[in-house]
C-alpha positions as a printed NumPy array, in Angstrom:
array([[ 68.579, -13.122, -63.234],
       [ 70.098, -13.154, -59.725],
       [ 72.158, -10.007, -60.305],
       [ 75.856,  -9.321, -60.24 ],
       [ 78.314,  -9.136, -57.355],
       [ 81.767,  -7.59 , -57.758],
       [ 84.546,  -8.118, -55.243],
       [ 87.174,  -5.397, -55.62 ],
       [ 90.585,  -6.029, -54.064],
       [ 93.721,  -3.868, -54.189],
       [ 96.984,  -5.821, -53.987],
       [100.517,  -4.437, -53.985],
       [102.107,  -5.964, -57.083],
       [105.604,  -5.941, -55.579],
       [104.854,  -7.478, -52.184],
       [101.562,  -9.301, -52.787],
       [100.089,  -7.641, -49.679],
       [ 96.487,  -6.46 , -49.499],
       [ 96.35 ,  -2.655, -49.618],
       [ 92.804,  -2.197, -48.269],
       [ 89.701,  -4.05 , -47.18 ],
       [ 87.863,  -5.784, -50.044],
       [ 84.893,  -3.855, -51.422],
       [ 81.719,  -5.675, -52.414],
       [ 79.498,  -3.967, -54.992],
       [ 76.265,  -5.502, -56.238],
       [ 73.507,  -4.685, -58.706],
       [ 70.231,  -6.527, -59.078],
       [ 71.124,  -8.845, -56.208],
       [ 68.233,  -9.392, -53.788],
       [ 70.284,  -8.826, -50.619],
       [ 72.348,  -5.824, -51.733],
       [ 70.56 ,  -3.591, -49.199],
       [ 71.314,  -5.957, -46.308],
       [ 74.398,  -4.404, -44.687],
       [ 74.992,  -7.385, -42.394],
       [ 74.962,  -9.88 , -45.271],
       [ 77.319,  -7.71 , -47.343],
       [ 79.691,  -7.355, -44.351],
       [ 79.756, -11.15 , -43.995],
       [ 80.464, -11.482, -47.728],
       [ 83.368,  -9.024, -47.32 ],
       [ 84.659, -11.123, -44.407],
       [ 84.453, -14.266, -46.56 ],
       [ 86.616, -12.597, -49.218],
       [ 89.043, -11.387, -46.504],
       [ 89.381, -14.954, -45.179],
       [ 90.158, -16.167, -48.697],
       [ 92.878, -13.551, -49.061],
       [ 94.351, -14.315, -45.635],
       [ 94.49 , -18.047, -46.357],
       [ 96.367, -17.509, -49.632],
       [100.117, -17.912, -49.735],
       [102.562, -15.416, -51.235],
       [102.834, -17.234, -54.564],
       [ 99.053, -17.269, -55.02 ],
       [ 98.826, -13.562, -54.132],
       [101.264, -12.7  , -56.926],
       [ 99.143, -14.549, -59.535],
       [ 96.053, -12.468, -60.358],
       [ 94.322, -15.301, -62.225],
       [ 94.616, -17.68 , -59.283],
       [ 93.361, -15.029, -56.854],
       [ 90.352, -14.188, -59.012],
       [ 89.367, -17.842, -59.245],
       [ 89.772, -18.44 , -55.487],
       [ 87.714, -15.346, -54.666],
       [ 85.027, -16.292, -57.196],
       [ 84.736, -19.843, -55.847],
       [ 84.647, -18.862, -52.169],
       [ 82.204, -15.974, -52.666],
       [ 79.953, -18.17 , -54.817],
       [ 79.956, -20.829, -52.096],
       [ 79.183, -18.243, -49.389],
       [ 76.294, -16.645, -51.308],
       [ 74.715, -19.918, -52.409],
       [ 74.804, -21.286, -48.848],
       [ 73.519, -18.153, -47.129],
       [ 71.189, -16.554, -49.678],
       [ 70.149, -19.401, -51.987],
       [ 70.981, -17.2  , -54.971],
       [ 73.407, -17.55 , -57.889],
       [ 74.541, -14.107, -59.033],
       [ 77.294, -13.514, -61.561],
       [ 80.462, -13.02 , -59.492],
       [ 83.198, -10.819, -60.896],
       [ 86.369, -10.472, -58.848],
       [ 88.415,  -7.386, -59.722],
       [ 92.03 ,  -7.431, -58.556],
       [ 93.764,  -4.071, -58.824],
       [ 97.537,  -4.273, -58.789],
       [ 98.913,  -1.125, -57.202]])
């Protein structure tokens, strides 16, 4: 009932490096039109990626769970909403 938020991240599967800025896509989420809020959500995901070590970056399951937890925490604190959060990690 609070919508869906997808965090899309491209990671190089050989080096574990981030290939581009995370993309945040949402549907049915009350603040999806708020560009400032979505930019802050993107920054929260970027901070999660930057704080991860090389071993974590190579494990897609670990990265998805870290992103889901941190984005959930950010949204619940700043928007008082609980959307379904779906991290998508693309290995390039």
